[in-house]
N, C-alpha and C positions, 0 to 999 in steps of 0.2 A: 611353452606359452608364457608370455610375460605376465607377471602378477599385477592385478589392478591396484593402483595406488589407493591407500586408505582414504585419501581426500575425497574420492568419489563416493564412498560410503557415507562420509560426512555430508556430502551434497544431498544424498538421498534422505537422510534423517532430517536435515534442515528443511528440505523441500516439504516433507510430510508435516512438520511443525507449522511452517508458513501456510501450507495448504489448509490445514484445519483452522488456523487463525483467520484466514481469508474466508473460509466457509462460515465461520461465526459472524463475520462482518456483513455477510449477505442477508442475514436474517431480517433486519428491519424492513427492507422493501417488501418482503413477503408477509409480514405480520401487521403492517400498518392498517390495512382495511379490516382484518379480523378483530383487531383491538378496537377500532371505531365501532364495529357492529356490536361487540360484546359489552363494552363499557360506556359507549356513547361519548368517548373523548374526541376532541377536535383534532384535525390534521396538524394544526399549529402546536398543540400541547404534546402530541406524540413526537413531532419533529424536533421539539425542544429537547426531549430525552435523547434523541439520536444525535443532535448537535452537541449536547454535553458529552456524550460518549466519544464523539470524534475529537472534541477539544482535549479531553483527558487522554485519549488515544495519542494525540499529537505530543502532549507533554510527557507521555510515557516513552517517547522516542529518545529525548536527551537523557532521561532517567535510565532507560535501558542501555543506551550507549555508554554512559558513565559506569554502570554496573558491569557491562561486558568488558570494558577496559580494565576494571579492577578485579572482577571475579571470574571472567571468562564466559563464553557463550553457553556452556553446558548448564551452569546453575541458573542463568537467566531464562533459558528455555524451560527448565523444570518449574521454576517459579512462575513464569508467565502462564504456562498451561494450567497450573494448579489454580491460579487466580481466575482464569476463564471458567473453569469448572465450578468454582465456588461462587462466581457471579451468576452463572446460568441456572444452577440448581434451585435457588429460591424463587426464580421467576415462574416456576411451575405452580406456585401458590399465589401468583400476582393477583391483587385485587384493588390497588390504588396507584396513582401516578407517582407518588413518592417512592414506592418500591422500584418502579421502572427507572426513575432518575438515579437512585442509589446503586442498584445491582447492575443494570445495563449501563447506565451513564458513567459510573465511577469504577466499579470493580472490573467489569469486562473491558472498559476503556483502558485501564492501567495494564491489564494482562495482555491484551492484543497490541497495545502501543509498545510495550517493552519488547515484544517479539518482532513486530513488523518494521520498526524504525531502522535500526542499523545492523540488525543481526546478520542478514544475508551479505551485506557489504563487508562486514568484519570477517565473517567466515571465509569469504572468497579471497580476501587479501591475506589472511593468515595461512591458508592452505595451498594457494596457487601463485606461482610466478608467471606461468603461462596459463592460458585459458581463463584468466580472471574475468574478462568481459563476458565470456560465455556463462561462467558460473553465476555472475551477477544477473545476467539475463534469465537464467533458469530460475533463480530465486524470485525475480520479479514476475516470472510467468506463473509461479505458484499461486499468486492472487488471481490470475486469469483462469488457471485450472480450477481454483476454488469456485469461481463463477460458473465455469463450464459444467462442473460436476454437481455443485450444490444447488444452484438456482432452479434448474428444472426438477431435480430430485426433491428439494424442499417444498416446492410448489405442490408436487404430487403428495408429499407427506401431509402438508397442511390441508389439502382437499379431502384426504382420507381420514385423518385423525385430529385435525384442528391445530391451532398454532402452538399449543403446549407440546404436541408431538415433535414439532420442529425444534423447540428448545431442549427437550429431553434427549433427542438424537445428538444434537451438537454437544451437550454436556458429556454424554457417553464417549463420543469420539475424542474429546479433549483429554479424558482420563486414559483412553486406550493408547494414544500417541505418546504418553509419558513413558511407556515400556521401552520402545526402541531408543528413546532419548536417554534413559537411565543406563542402558547396557552398552550402547554403541557410540554415543556422542563423546568427543574429546575436544579440549580447548584449542590445541595447537599440535602441529606435527611432532614436535619433540616429545609429547606425551606418549607416543607410540614409536619412539626412536626413529623418526623419519624427518626428512626435510620437505619444504614446500615443493609441489610438483613443478618441474621445469627449471631450467637454468635462469638465474636472475640476470637480466641485462643491466647495462650501466644506467639506463633511464629508470628501470625499476628500482635499482639500489638507491638512486638519488631520491625518488619519491618515497621509498620506504624509510629512509633515514631521517626525514624531516618531520617536525612536529610544530604546530602553531597553537599557542594558547588561545582559548576562547576570547579573552579580553583583548588580544591583539587582532584576532580574526574579525571581530565585530567592528573594528575601526577601518576595515577595508571596504571599498566599493564592491568588490567581487562577492564577498559574503552576502551582502544584501541583494545583489542581483540574483544569486543562486536562490536565496530564500524567497524573494518576491516571485520569481518565475515558478518555483515549486508551490507557492501559495496558490497561484492560478491553476496549477496541476490538480491540487486537492479540490479546489472549488469546482472544477469542470469534470471531475471523475467521482471519487467516493461520495462527496457531499451532494452533488446534484443528480448525476445519472445513477450512481449506485443506490441512492435512496429513493428518488422520485420517478425514475423512468417507468417502472411497472405501474404505479398508480396513474401516471399520466396516460399511458396507453389504454388502460382499462376504462378511464373516463372518456376516451375518444372512440369507444366501440370495438376495440381489439379483443380477441378471445384470449383468456389467460393461458391456455395450453399453447396457442400459437406464439404468444409473446415469450413464454418460457423457453421455447426452442430458439427464438431469435436471440435471446440473452445467452443461451448456450453457444450459439454461433459466434456471438460477440466474444465470449470467453475463449473459444478456439482461435479466433483471429488474434486475440490478445497474446496467447501463448506463442503463436507464430511471430507476431510483431515484436514482442519483448525479447524473445530469443534471438531473432534477427538483429534487433537493436544492439544486443550485447556483442554480436559478431562485428557489426558496423562500428561500434564505439572503440574497438581495438584497432581500427584501420583509418577512420576519417575524423575530421574536425568535429569534436563533440558539440561545439557551439552551433554549428550549422545544422547538425542533426536535431538538436533541441528546437531550433527555430522552425525547421520543417515540420516536426511533430506537432508543435503548437498551432502552426498555420493550418494544417489539415484538420486538426481537432476543431478549430474555430469554424471552418467551413461546414463541417458536418453538424455542429450544434446550431448554426444559423439556419440550416435546412430543417431541423427537427420539428419546429412548430407547424410546418407545412406538410408533414408526412401523415397521410390519413388512410393509407392502405398497406397491406402486409408486404407487398413487393418493395415499396419504399422503405419500410422498417427493416427488411432484410439487408438492403443496400446500406442503410445507416449502420446496422450491426457490423457489417464487414469493414466499412471505412473507419468508423469510430473505434472498433475493436482492435484494429491493427496498431493503434498508438495509445491505448488505454494506459499501460504501464511502460511503454517504450521509452518514456522520459527518464526512468530510473537509472539504467546503466550509464548514460552520458552524464547525468547529474552526479552520480557517485564518482565517476572518473574525473570530472572537473574539480570536485572537492578535493580528491586525493592529489591531483596534479598541482593544484594551486596552493594547498596548505600542508600536504604531506600525509602519509599513511598513519603516522604516530598519533595524530589527533582526529582521525576520521570518525571514530565512534562518537566522540563528543560533538564535533562540528556538524557532521551529517545528521546527528540526532536532533540538533536545533533547526537545521534546514528542513528536516522531515516534520518537525513540530510546526513550522510555518505552513507546510503542506496541509496538515490536518486542521490547523486554524481556519484555513480557507475552506476545507471540507465542512467543518462545523458550521461556519457562517452560511454556506450554501444549503446545508441540510435544513437549518431553521428557516432561512429566507425562503426556500422553496415552499415549505408548508405555510408560512405567513402570507406570501403573495398569492398562493393558490386560494387560501381562504378569503383574502381580500378582493382578488380580481376574478376568481372563478376558474383560473387555469394557470399553467406554468409558462406561458409564452414569453412574458417579460423576462423571467429569470433565465430562460434558455438564451435569449438574445444577449443578456448581460454576460453570460459565460462566453459567447462567441467573441464579444468585444474584448474581454480579458485575454482570450487566447491570442488575438492579434498583438496585444500589448506584450504578452509573454514572449512572443517571437522576437520582438525588438530587444527585450531585456537579455535574452539568451545570447544574442550576437554581441552584446557589450561586455560579456564576461572575459576576463584576462586569464591566461593559463601560465603566466610567468611564475616561476617558483620563488617562494620566499627563502632567504638564506637561513640555514640552520644556525642557531645561536650556539656559540661555544659553551661547553659544560663548565660550570664553576669549579675552581680547584677544590679538591678534597682536603 
């Protein structure tokens, strides 16, 4: 029997780390209402804490990418998970908004951002010549699996033991996942005397050999098209739906237990959609894939304000869930194709930062306009409009390769 390549063990460990980080990021939508009841805080003020965390989460992307390029994924994974645990533990004694802003907004934001930004893309590109798209899709699906597993489970935990039980459970899981990371994670195949899985094709070698400095990349139209489209991705996913869908449904008469399973179905569809997207991104024009994903997302968000019964919510969960994180594999591929693998950690880190800036704006704007207007309808429509715009931006991206600059003489 042929021995399994060590890269697949790396995939498992990385998946677990991303899974727990994603589970941590699902907590706000579950604890918004309990915090309102216990402390009397407004939806806007709680949403500001979530928005700060998403902003910091986004800037953790380029920081994590730079650190990964310098120190390797293993140290960044250990450091990120440690920060998550250190940020969550003090929240068990939370009694004022300042603590929420510091520990959830800043500490947890940095820890999750360092992990979720460029980690999966870098690991896939280091360990695989073949199956890269699938590996990136699997890592993207970790966030979906986090939703599938954690949202229904954490809702049940909150109903049984309160919101502090949710925070305590997540802190414990962050500590536990440090163990396989410490013992099994490696930075690159050479650390275990192996080569990346699969033969490198000529196209792969050309992509792998190139590197584009950030100062050069930001002068290109393609960088800003990638960043702008991913801004919309963050606005329409983590920031808006990931934060405010559950409170929206509860305010419109849905039962929390029913909605939790709809969110779980959304997570399941996300796993399917993201993994399929990874497979498709190895075979089809990634620009057309992105345009299609954003178009379907826009249509589903435009329909959301008019969904008032559970059957419609289940249909929304299926359609929207299929492309929640499906945008990640083609965005990663386009970044690598356009600018080269050598600078992927840094460049995708900043593109991911744009994603989370969009998410942070949507998280706060959702709470602000809900308090101002009494519902989320306007903010959902704004997300649908931005989705259509993102489809056009994706089609404008070029995939021509920049030439590698000759190395200076030693």
